[in-house]
PDB file of N, CA, C, O and CB in Angstrom:
ATOM      1  N   MET A   1     111.443  92.028 132.982  1.00  0.00           N
ATOM      2  CA  MET A   1     111.843  91.091 134.008  1.00  0.00           C
ATOM      3  C   MET A   1     112.021  91.824 135.341  1.00  0.00           C
ATOM      4  O   MET A   1     111.622  91.319 136.391  1.00  0.00           O
ATOM      5  CB  MET A   1     113.140  90.366 133.601  1.00  0.00           C
ATOM      6  N   ALA A   2     112.617  93.008 135.294  1.00  0.00           N
ATOM      7  CA  ALA A   2     112.829  93.763 136.534  1.00  0.00           C
ATOM      8  C   ALA A   2     111.502  94.094 137.203  1.00  0.00           C
ATOM      9  O   ALA A   2     111.398  94.067 138.429  1.00  0.00           O
ATOM     10  CB  ALA A   2     113.611  95.054 136.252  1.00  0.00           C
ATOM     11  N   ILE A   3     110.493  94.405 136.405  1.00  0.00           N
ATOM     12  CA  ILE A   3     109.174  94.704 136.977  1.00  0.00           C
ATOM     13  C   ILE A   3     108.581  93.458 137.619  1.00  0.00           C
ATOM     14  O   ILE A   3     108.017  93.534 138.711  1.00  0.00           O
ATOM     15  CB  ILE A   3     108.219  95.251 135.895  1.00  0.00           C
ATOM     16  N   ALA A   4     108.701  92.328 136.964  1.00  0.00           N
ATOM     17  CA  ALA A   4     108.178  91.084 137.536  1.00  0.00           C
ATOM     18  C   ALA A   4     108.846  90.768 138.874  1.00  0.00           C
ATOM     19  O   ALA A   4     108.179  90.343 139.817  1.00  0.00           O
ATOM     20  CB  ALA A   4     108.385  89.918 136.557  1.00  0.00           C
ATOM     21  N   VAL A   5     110.143  90.972 138.954  1.00  0.00           N
ATOM     22  CA  VAL A   5     110.854  90.748 140.214  1.00  0.00           C
ATOM     23  C   VAL A   5     110.379  91.748 141.269  1.00  0.00           C
ATOM     24  O   VAL A   5     110.137  91.373 142.416  1.00  0.00           O
ATOM     25  CB  VAL A   5     112.387  90.864 140.008  1.00  0.00           C
ATOM     26  N   ALA A   6     110.246  93.012 140.885  1.00  0.00           N
ATOM     27  CA  ALA A   6     109.794  94.035 141.835  1.00  0.00           C
ATOM     28  C   ALA A   6     108.384  93.732 142.344  1.00  0.00           C
ATOM     29  O   ALA A   6     108.098  93.917 143.527  1.00  0.00           O
ATOM     30  CB  ALA A   6     109.828  95.427 141.181  1.00  0.00           C
ATOM     31  N   LEU A   7     107.513  93.271 141.462  1.00  0.00           N
ATOM     32  CA  LEU A   7     106.165  92.894 141.888  1.00  0.00           C
ATOM     33  C   LEU A   7     106.211  91.694 142.821  1.00  0.00           C
ATOM     34  O   LEU A   7     105.461  91.634 143.795  1.00  0.00           O
ATOM     35  CB  LEU A   7     105.281  92.585 140.673  1.00  0.00           C
ATOM     36  N   THR A   8     107.074  90.752 142.533  1.00  0.00           N
ATOM     37  CA  THR A   8     107.185  89.547 143.346  1.00  0.00           C
ATOM     38  C   THR A   8     107.745  89.864 144.728  1.00  0.00           C
ATOM     39  O   THR A   8     107.301  89.292 145.724  1.00  0.00           O
ATOM     40  CB  THR A   8     108.066  88.514 142.646  1.00  0.00           C
ATOM     41  N   THR A   9     108.716  90.772 144.795  1.00  0.00           N
ATOM     42  CA  THR A   9     109.287  91.139 146.094  1.00  0.00           C
ATOM     43  C   THR A   9     108.464  92.214 146.791  1.00  0.00           C
ATOM     44  O   THR A   9     108.708  92.532 147.955  1.00  0.00           O
ATOM     45  CB  THR A   9     110.721  91.621 145.922  1.00  0.00           C
ATOM     46  N   GLN A  10     107.485  92.775 146.076  1.00  0.00           N
ATOM     47  CA  GLN A  10     106.554  93.776 146.605  1.00  0.00           C
ATOM     48  C   GLN A  10     107.254  95.062 147.033  1.00  0.00           C
ATOM     49  O   GLN A  10     106.884  95.677 148.033  1.00  0.00           O
ATOM     50  CB  GLN A  10     105.794  93.200 147.779  1.00  0.00           C
ATOM     51  N   CYS A  11     108.253  95.456 146.277  1.00  0.00           N
ATOM     52  CA  CYS A  11     108.972  96.696 146.556  1.00  0.00           C
ATOM     53  C   CYS A  11     108.347  97.830 145.740  1.00  0.00           C
ATOM     54  O   CYS A  11     108.572  97.927 144.533  1.00  0.00           O
ATOM     55  CB  CYS A  11     110.491  96.548 146.230  1.00  0.00           C
ATOM     56  N   VAL A  12     107.564  98.686 146.401  1.00  0.00           N
ATOM     57  CA  VAL A  12     106.858  99.744 145.667  1.00  0.00           C
ATOM     58  C   VAL A  12     107.823 100.733 145.016  1.00  0.00           C
ATOM     59  O   VAL A  12     107.513 101.288 143.961  1.00  0.00           O
ATOM     60  CB  VAL A  12     105.915 100.491 146.604  1.00  0.00           C
ATOM     61  N   TYR A  13     108.962 100.957 145.613  1.00  0.00           N
ATOM     62  CA  TYR A  13     109.953 101.872 145.040  1.00  0.00           C
ATOM     63  C   TYR A  13     110.555 101.265 143.770  1.00  0.00           C
ATOM     64  O   TYR A  13     110.720 101.953 142.763  1.00  0.00           O
ATOM     65  CB  TYR A  13     111.070 102.189 146.072  1.00  0.00           C
ATOM     66  N   CYS A  14     110.880  99.980 143.826  1.00  0.00           N
ATOM     67  CA  CYS A  14     111.422  99.293 142.644  1.00  0.00           C
ATOM     68  C   CYS A  14     110.388  99.242 141.526  1.00  0.00           C
ATOM     69  O   CYS A  14     110.721  99.439 140.358  1.00  0.00           O
ATOM     70  CB  CYS A  14     111.877  97.864 143.007  1.00  0.00           C
ATOM     71  N   ILE A  15     109.139  98.979 141.881  1.00  0.00           N
ATOM     72  CA  ILE A  15     108.069  98.942 140.883  1.00  0.00           C
ATOM     73  C   ILE A  15     108.028 100.273 140.138  1.00  0.00           C
ATOM     74  O   ILE A  15     107.986 100.296 138.908  1.00  0.00           O
ATOM     75  CB  ILE A  15     106.692  98.643 141.549  1.00  0.00           C
ATOM     76  N   GLU A  16     108.041 101.360 140.865  1.00  0.00           N
ATOM     77  CA  GLU A  16     107.954 102.686 140.246  1.00  0.00           C
ATOM     78  C   GLU A  16     109.166 102.980 139.364  1.00  0.00           C
ATOM     79  O   GLU A  16     109.009 103.473 138.247  1.00  0.00           O
ATOM     80  CB  GLU A  16     107.825 103.763 141.324  1.00  0.00           C
ATOM     81  N   ILE A  17     110.341 102.691 139.840  1.00  0.00           N
ATOM     82  CA  ILE A  17     111.567 102.942 139.071  1.00  0.00           C
ATOM     83  C   ILE A  17     111.560 102.131 137.775  1.00  0.00           C
ATOM     84  O   ILE A  17     111.844 102.660 136.701  1.00  0.00           O
ATOM     85  CB  ILE A  17     112.822 102.595 139.913  1.00  0.00           C
ATOM     86  N   HIS A  18     111.234 100.846 137.886  1.00  0.00           N
ATOM     87  CA  HIS A  18     111.253  99.989 136.706  1.00  0.00           C
ATOM     88  C   HIS A  18     110.080 100.280 135.772  1.00  0.00           C
ATOM     89  O   HIS A  18     110.199 100.109 134.559  1.00  0.00           O
ATOM     90  CB  HIS A  18     111.232  98.526 137.123  1.00  0.00           C
ATOM     91  N   ARG A  19     108.950 100.719 136.325  1.00  0.00           N
ATOM     92  CA  ARG A  19     107.809 101.124 135.499  1.00  0.00           C
ATOM     93  C   ARG A  19     108.191 102.303 134.621  1.00  0.00           C
ATOM     94  O   ARG A  19     107.931 102.303 133.418  1.00  0.00           O
ATOM     95  CB  ARG A  19     106.594 101.484 136.379  1.00  0.00           C
ATOM     96  N   LYS A  20     108.803 103.298 135.223  1.00  0.00           N
ATOM     97  CA  LYS A  20     109.231 104.477 134.460  1.00  0.00           C
ATOM     98  C   LYS A  20     110.232 104.093 133.374  1.00  0.00           C
ATOM     99  O   LYS A  20     110.135 104.563 132.240  1.00  0.00           O
ATOM    100  CB  LYS A  20     109.850 105.528 135.398  1.00  0.00           C
ATOM    101  N   SER A  21     111.185 103.246 133.721  1.00  0.00           N
ATOM    102  CA  SER A  21     112.179 102.812 132.733  1.00  0.00           C
ATOM    103  C   SER A  21     111.525 102.044 131.590  1.00  0.00           C
ATOM    104  O   SER A  21     111.870 102.242 130.425  1.00  0.00           O
ATOM    105  CB  SER A  21     113.251 101.943 133.400  1.00  0.00           C
ATOM    106  N   ALA A  22     110.592 101.176 131.920  1.00  0.00           N
ATOM    107  CA  ALA A  22     109.908 100.384 130.894  1.00  0.00           C
ATOM    108  C   ALA A  22     109.103 101.282 129.959  1.00  0.00           C
ATOM    109  O   ALA A  22     109.117 101.088 128.744  1.00  0.00           O
ATOM    110  CB  ALA A  22     108.987  99.338 131.545  1.00  0.00           C
ATOM    111  N   LEU A  23     108.407 102.257 130.522  1.00  0.00           N
ATOM    112  CA  LEU A  23     107.622 103.173 129.686  1.00  0.00           C
ATOM    113  C   LEU A  23     108.533 104.006 128.787  1.00  0.00           C
ATOM    114  O   LEU A  23     108.212 104.241 127.623  1.00  0.00           O
ATOM    115  CB  LEU A  23     106.758 104.097 130.564  1.00  0.00           C
ATOM    116  N   GLU A  24     109.656 104.447 129.321  1.00  0.00           N
ATOM    117  CA  GLU A  24     110.621 105.210 128.517  1.00  0.00           C
ATOM    118  C   GLU A  24     111.192 104.353 127.388  1.00  0.00           C
ATOM    119  O   GLU A  24     111.536 104.865 126.322  1.00  0.00           O
ATOM    120  CB  GLU A  24     111.764 105.739 129.406  1.00  0.00           C
ATOM    121  N   ALA A  25     111.289 103.050 127.630  1.00  0.00           N
ATOM    122  CA  ALA A  25     111.812 102.136 126.611  1.00  0.00           C
ATOM    123  C   ALA A  25     110.740 101.720 125.606  1.00  0.00           C
ATOM    124  O   ALA A  25     111.020 101.003 124.645  1.00  0.00           O
ATOM    125  CB  ALA A  25     112.398 100.900 127.273  1.00  0.00           C
ATOM    126  N   GLY A  26     109.511 102.179 125.839  1.00  0.00           N
ATOM    127  CA  GLY A  26     108.438 101.910 124.886  1.00  0.00           C
ATOM    128  C   GLY A  26     107.497 100.778 125.247  1.00  0.00           C
ATOM    129  O   GLY A  26     106.733 100.324 124.396  1.00  0.00           O
ATOM    130  N   ALA A  27     107.531 100.313 126.479  1.00  0.00           N
ATOM    131  CA  ALA A  27     106.619  99.241 126.895  1.00  0.00           C
ATOM    132  C   ALA A  27     105.177  99.739 126.846  1.00  0.00           C
ATOM    133  O   ALA A  27     104.885 100.887 127.180  1.00  0.00           O
ATOM    134  CB  ALA A  27     106.971  98.739 128.324  1.00  0.00           C
ATOM    135  N   SER A  28     104.297  98.856 126.425  1.00  0.00           N
ATOM    136  CA  SER A  28     102.877  99.196 126.348  1.00  0.00           C
ATOM    137  C   SER A  28     102.175  98.812 127.653  1.00  0.00           C
ATOM    138  O   SER A  28     102.715  98.060 128.465  1.00  0.00           O
ATOM    139  CB  SER A  28     102.207  98.486 125.140  1.00  0.00           C
ATOM    140  N   GLU A  29     100.968  99.339 127.837  1.00  0.00           N
ATOM    141  CA  GLU A  29     100.181  98.971 129.012  1.00  0.00           C
ATOM    142  C   GLU A  29      99.865  97.475 128.975  1.00  0.00           C
ATOM    143  O   GLU A  29      99.814  96.821 130.016  1.00  0.00           O
ATOM    144  CB  GLU A  29      98.871  99.805 129.082  1.00  0.00           C
ATOM    145  N   GLU A  30      99.656  96.941 127.780  1.00  0.00           N
ATOM    146  CA  GLU A  30      99.399  95.508 127.630  1.00  0.00           C
ATOM    147  C   GLU A  30     100.603  94.692 128.125  1.00  0.00           C
ATOM    148  O   GLU A  30     100.426  93.678 128.800  1.00  0.00           O
ATOM    149  CB  GLU A  30      99.086  95.165 126.149  1.00  0.00           C
ATOM    150  N   GLU A  31     101.807  95.125 127.797  1.00  0.00           N
ATOM    151  CA  GLU A  31     103.005  94.422 128.255  1.00  0.00           C
ATOM    152  C   GLU A  31     103.164  94.511 129.763  1.00  0.00           C
ATOM    153  O   GLU A  31     103.562  93.543 130.411  1.00  0.00           O
ATOM    154  CB  GLU A  31     104.242  94.985 127.572  1.00  0.00           C
ATOM    155  N   LEU A  32     102.851  95.681 130.321  1.00  0.00           N
ATOM    156  CA  LEU A  32     102.931  95.829 131.777  1.00  0.00           C
ATOM    157  C   LEU A  32     101.909  94.921 132.457  1.00  0.00           C
ATOM    158  O   LEU A  32     102.198  94.306 133.484  1.00  0.00           O
ATOM    159  CB  LEU A  32     102.700  97.304 132.191  1.00  0.00           C
ATOM    160  N   THR A  33     100.723  94.844 131.880  1.00  0.00           N
ATOM    161  CA  THR A  33      99.686  93.972 132.435  1.00  0.00           C
ATOM    162  C   THR A  33     100.097  92.511 132.350  1.00  0.00           C
ATOM    163  O   THR A  33      99.862  91.748 133.286  1.00  0.00           O
ATOM    164  CB  THR A  33      98.358  94.184 131.705  1.00  0.00           C
ATOM    165  N   GLU A  34     100.699  92.119 131.256  1.00  0.00           N
ATOM    166  CA  GLU A  34     101.180  90.741 131.119  1.00  0.00           C
ATOM    167  C   GLU A  34     102.228  90.431 132.183  1.00  0.00           C
ATOM    168  O   GLU A  34     102.277  89.322 132.715  1.00  0.00           O
ATOM    169  CB  GLU A  34     101.765  90.509 129.711  1.00  0.00           C
ATOM    170  N   THR A  35     103.062  91.417 132.484  1.00  0.00           N
ATOM    171  CA  THR A  35     104.083  91.243 133.512  1.00  0.00           C
ATOM    172  C   THR A  35     103.454  90.986 134.877  1.00  0.00           C
ATOM    173  O   THR A  35     103.965  90.188 135.662  1.00  0.00           O
ATOM    174  CB  THR A  35     104.988  92.471 133.575  1.00  0.00           C
ATOM    175  N   VAL A  36     102.345  91.666 135.155  1.00  0.00           N
ATOM    176  CA  VAL A  36     101.623  91.425 136.406  1.00  0.00           C
ATOM    177  C   VAL A  36     101.200  89.959 136.494  1.00  0.00           C
ATOM    178  O   VAL A  36     101.309  89.339 137.552  1.00  0.00           O
ATOM    179  CB  VAL A  36     100.384  92.353 136.511  1.00  0.00           C
ATOM    180  N   HIS A  37     100.726  89.420 135.399  1.00  0.00           N
ATOM    181  CA  HIS A  37     100.265  88.036 135.395  1.00  0.00           C
ATOM    182  C   HIS A  37     101.419  87.048 135.565  1.00  0.00           C
ATOM    183  O   HIS A  37     101.264  86.015 136.217  1.00  0.00           O
ATOM    184  CB  HIS A  37      99.518  87.741 134.104  1.00  0.00           C
ATOM    185  N   VAL A  38     102.558  87.360 134.986  1.00  0.00           N
ATOM    186  CA  VAL A  38     103.742  86.507 135.172  1.00  0.00           C
ATOM    187  C   VAL A  38     104.148  86.520 136.647  1.00  0.00           C
ATOM    188  O   VAL A  38     104.410  85.472 137.237  1.00  0.00           O
ATOM    189  CB  VAL A  38     104.929  86.989 134.270  1.00  0.00           C
ATOM    190  N   ALA A  39     104.197  87.707 137.227  1.00  0.00           N
ATOM    191  CA  ALA A  39     104.566  87.810 138.645  1.00  0.00           C
ATOM    192  C   ALA A  39     103.528  87.117 139.525  1.00  0.00           C
ATOM    193  O   ALA A  39     103.876  86.496 140.529  1.00  0.00           O
ATOM    194  CB  ALA A  39     104.711  89.290 139.061  1.00  0.00           C
ATOM    195  N   ALA A  40     102.266  87.222 139.152  1.00  0.00           N
ATOM    196  CA  ALA A  40     101.206  86.571 139.932  1.00  0.00           C
ATOM    197  C   ALA A  40     101.386  85.061 139.926  1.00  0.00           C
ATOM    198  O   ALA A  40     101.138  84.394 140.931  1.00  0.00           O
ATOM    199  CB  ALA A  40      99.819  86.940 139.376  1.00  0.00           C
ATOM    200  N   ALA A  41     101.813  84.532 138.803  1.00  0.00           N
ATOM    201  CA  ALA A  41     102.054  83.097 138.730  1.00  0.00           C
ATOM    202  C   ALA A  41     103.190  82.692 139.659  1.00  0.00           C
ATOM    203  O   ALA A  41     103.223  81.569 140.160  1.00  0.00           O
ATOM    204  CB  ALA A  41     102.371  82.680 137.294  1.00  0.00           C
ATOM    205  N   LEU A  42     104.119  83.614 139.885  1.00  0.00           N
ATOM    206  CA  LEU A  42     105.257  83.327 140.762  1.00  0.00           C
ATOM    207  C   LEU A  42     104.934  83.559 142.230  1.00  0.00           C
ATOM    208  O   LEU A  42     105.488  82.890 143.102  1.00  0.00           O
ATOM    209  CB  LEU A  42     106.441  84.178 140.367  1.00  0.00           C
ATOM    210  N   ARG A  43     104.041  84.500 142.507  1.00  0.00           N
ATOM    211  CA  ARG A  43     103.769  84.830 143.905  1.00  0.00           C
ATOM    212  C   ARG A  43     102.286  84.969 144.200  1.00  0.00           C
ATOM    213  O   ARG A  43     101.908  85.703 145.113  1.00  0.00           O
ATOM    214  CB  ARG A  43     104.472  86.103 144.275  1.00  0.00           C
ATOM    215  N   ALA A  44     101.482  84.314 143.487  1.00  0.00           N
ATOM    216  CA  ALA A  44     100.038  84.286 143.722  1.00  0.00           C
ATOM    217  C   ALA A  44      99.452  85.695 143.800  1.00  0.00           C
ATOM    218  O   ALA A  44      99.804  86.548 142.986  1.00  0.00           O
ATOM    219  CB  ALA A  44      99.730  83.523 145.008  1.00  0.00           C
ATOM    220  N   GLY A  45      98.587  85.949 144.737  1.00  0.00           N
ATOM    221  CA  GLY A  45      97.803  87.179 144.757  1.00  0.00           C
ATOM    222  C   GLY A  45      98.520  88.454 145.158  1.00  0.00           C
ATOM    223  O   GLY A  45      98.019  89.541 144.866  1.00  0.00           O
ATOM    224  N   ALA A  46      99.650  88.373 145.803  1.00  0.00           N
ATOM    225  CA  ALA A  46     100.326  89.584 146.274  1.00  0.00           C
ATOM    226  C   ALA A  46     100.698  90.511 145.125  1.00  0.00           C
ATOM    227  O   ALA A  46     100.608  91.731 145.267  1.00  0.00           O
ATOM    228  CB  ALA A  46     101.574  89.217 147.060  1.00  0.00           C
ATOM    229  N   ALA A  47     101.106  89.968 144.011  1.00  0.00           N
ATOM    230  CA  ALA A  47     101.475  90.794 142.868  1.00  0.00           C
ATOM    231  C   ALA A  47     100.264  91.542 142.320  1.00  0.00           C
ATOM    232  O   ALA A  47     100.397  92.682 141.873  1.00  0.00           O
ATOM    233  CB  ALA A  47     102.104  89.934 141.771  1.00  0.00           C
ATOM    234  N   ILE A  48      99.096  90.925 142.346  1.00  0.00           N
ATOM    235  CA  ILE A  48      97.880  91.590 141.872  1.00  0.00           C
ATOM    236  C   ILE A  48      97.589  92.808 142.743  1.00  0.00           C
ATOM    237  O   ILE A  48      97.202  93.857 142.229  1.00  0.00           O
ATOM    238  CB  ILE A  48      96.673  90.611 141.883  1.00  0.00           C
ATOM    239  N   THR A  49      97.771  92.682 144.038  1.00  0.00           N
ATOM    240  CA  THR A  49      97.545  93.801 144.950  1.00  0.00           C
ATOM    241  C   THR A  49      98.480  94.966 144.640  1.00  0.00           C
ATOM    242  O   THR A  49      98.058  96.122 144.688  1.00  0.00           O
ATOM    243  CB  THR A  49      97.732  93.350 146.400  1.00  0.00           C
ATOM    244  N   HIS A  50      99.727  94.685 144.327  1.00  0.00           N
ATOM    245  CA  HIS A  50     100.720  95.731 144.085  1.00  0.00           C
ATOM    246  C   HIS A  50     100.719  96.245 142.650  1.00  0.00           C
ATOM    247  O   HIS A  50     101.489  97.153 142.336  1.00  0.00           O
ATOM    248  CB  HIS A  50     102.087  95.216 144.424  1.00  0.00           C
ATOM    249  N   ARG A  51      99.882  95.699 141.767  1.00  0.00           N
ATOM    250  CA  ARG A  51      99.843  96.142 140.377  1.00  0.00           C
ATOM    251  C   ARG A  51      99.426  97.605 140.264  1.00  0.00           C
ATOM    252  O   ARG A  51      99.735  98.264 139.271  1.00  0.00           O
ATOM    253  CB  ARG A  51      98.890  95.268 139.573  1.00  0.00           C
ATOM    254  N   THR A  52      98.728  98.113 141.276  1.00  0.00           N
ATOM    255  CA  THR A  52      98.300  99.509 141.220  1.00  0.00           C
ATOM    256  C   THR A  52      99.486 100.460 141.148  1.00  0.00           C
ATOM    257  O   THR A  52      99.374 101.543 140.572  1.00  0.00           O
ATOM    258  CB  THR A  52      97.444  99.845 142.428  1.00  0.00           C
ATOM    259  N   HIS A  53     100.604 100.079 141.716  1.00  0.00           N
ATOM    260  CA  HIS A  53     101.803 100.912 141.656  1.00  0.00           C
ATOM    261  C   HIS A  53     102.407 100.896 140.259  1.00  0.00           C
ATOM    262  O   HIS A  53     103.021 101.873 139.830  1.00  0.00           O
ATOM    263  CB  HIS A  53     102.835 100.438 142.682  1.00  0.00           C
ATOM    264  N   LEU A  54     102.235  99.802 139.561  1.00  0.00           N
ATOM    265  CA  LEU A  54     102.778  99.660 138.211  1.00  0.00           C
ATOM    266  C   LEU A  54     101.939 100.403 137.180  1.00  0.00           C
ATOM    267  O   LEU A  54     102.482 101.018 136.263  1.00  0.00           O
ATOM    268  CB  LEU A  54     102.871  98.189 137.835  1.00  0.00           C
ATOM    269  N   LEU A  55     100.629 100.349 137.323  1.00  0.00           N
ATOM    270  CA  LEU A  55      99.733 100.842 136.291  1.00  0.00           C
ATOM    271  C   LEU A  55      99.161 102.222 136.553  1.00  0.00           C
ATOM    272  O   LEU A  55      98.293 102.673 135.804  1.00  0.00           O
ATOM    273  CB  LEU A  55      98.628  99.894 136.119  1.00  0.00           C
ATOM    274  N   GLU A  56      99.617 102.905 137.589  1.00  0.00           N
ATOM    275  CA  GLU A  56      99.070 104.236 137.842  1.00  0.00           C
ATOM    276  C   GLU A  56      99.549 105.218 136.770  1.00  0.00           C
ATOM    277  O   GLU A  56     100.651 105.084 136.238  1.00  0.00           O
ATOM    278  CB  GLU A  56      99.478 104.733 139.249  1.00  0.00           C
ATOM    279  N   PRO A  57      98.711 106.197 136.463  1.00  0.00           N
ATOM    280  CA  PRO A  57      99.044 107.151 135.390  1.00  0.00           C
ATOM    281  C   PRO A  57     100.235 108.029 135.704  1.00  0.00           C
ATOM    282  O   PRO A  57     100.615 108.869 134.888  1.00  0.00           O
ATOM    283  CB  PRO A  57      97.867 108.022 135.102  1.00  0.00           C
TER     284      PRO A  57
END
């Protein structure tokens, strides 16, 4: 949920912090990708643009 909010508000710092926490908690890339789609439904295309911050290696 925190990642979806960060994507929706387009905060690159929040995206990175919550991405790291989610990965440490065992989130999969599939789950992170699903989160992008949830955020996109809430804020249209802006979340898709910022997904690169979430999914970078």
